C-alpha positions, 0 to 999 in steps of 0.5 A: 818341334824342332830345338833352336839349336844342337848343344855343343859337346862340353870340355872339361871346363864346361863340366866343371862350371855346369856342375857349379850351375847345378849346384847353384840352380838347386839352392835358389829352388831350395830357398825359394821353396822355403820363401814360398812355404813360409806363405799362408796361400797353399795351392793345391799341388801342380800335376805334370805339365802334360795332364792338362788340357791346355799345354803344349810338349815339346818331345825333343826337348822333354819340356812341357808349358800348360795354362790352368786359368783362374775361371771359374768360382770354383778354382778361384775359391783357393784366394782370399781376393776376388782378382777378377773383381778387380779387373785381373785374370790370374793364369797358374802356369805350369812347366814341367822338365822332364829332361836331364838338365835344368832348364833356367828361367831367369830370361823368361818373358811372357805375353797373353796375346788377345784374340784382337792382337793385344799384347799382355805382360803379367802384372806385377806384385806393385800393379796388383797393389796399386789396382787394389788399394784404387780400383776403379782406376785403370794403369797409365803409363807414368811414374807412380809410386809402389806404396801409399804414403799415408800412415795406414796400411789399406791392405792387411798383411794377409791380402799381401802375401796371398798375391805376392805368394801366388806369383810365378817366380823365374827360378831354376826347373831341375830336372825331372821336376814340376814348377807352377805359379801364377800370372795375373793380367790387367784385363780392365781395358781388354777382355779375354775373348775366345781365341787368344793365346800365351807365348812363353819364351826365353827358357835355357837349358845351359847354353841353349834357349829351348824353341818358344811355346805358344798356346791357345786358351780355348776358354774365355773367362766371361763365366768369372763374376766381376763383382767384388 
């Protein structure tokens, strides 16, 4: 797979800016790691992305992206909430950077394209919150309050911390490091069948955007129980 373009030789000013960017990226990654560690959700460490069955590697860019769908009851045990029972399909996204450049993810775009060509974006914290509070109400366009107006909080702190901590963060991926997190796709009205695939684009190494990743999702989550 070829790169999206070639990098131009950097001058002294560009080198200084690159050093500053690397320091900033390292600081952001450290803060994100510390914040993540403070939460209760603690999934098993992610391996190199190229070690997963569902992955794509760009050898020339030395970057691999993998998916690890939570598609069995055994995998779902890492969560305290049965998200499948609420109409969400959790998928772990793993990005491994085997290059000497820091990867920037602030422009990351993720789409799950179903076998019926429908495009799904990952659910936000507010989307998950609303569904857990009102599990029988599907999402519809229009203004919504992210939190209820009643006096009593309907979700425990532990539940909120779990899905907030699990979410994939668009923090920099330093050289020779692996970053992972979970994506939650709302499949209440859109069943995921064999033939779906996930597209990941917008990853940058400096000013250069990497070619997009397109990963087939070979299995359907139909074996996951839907009951809460």
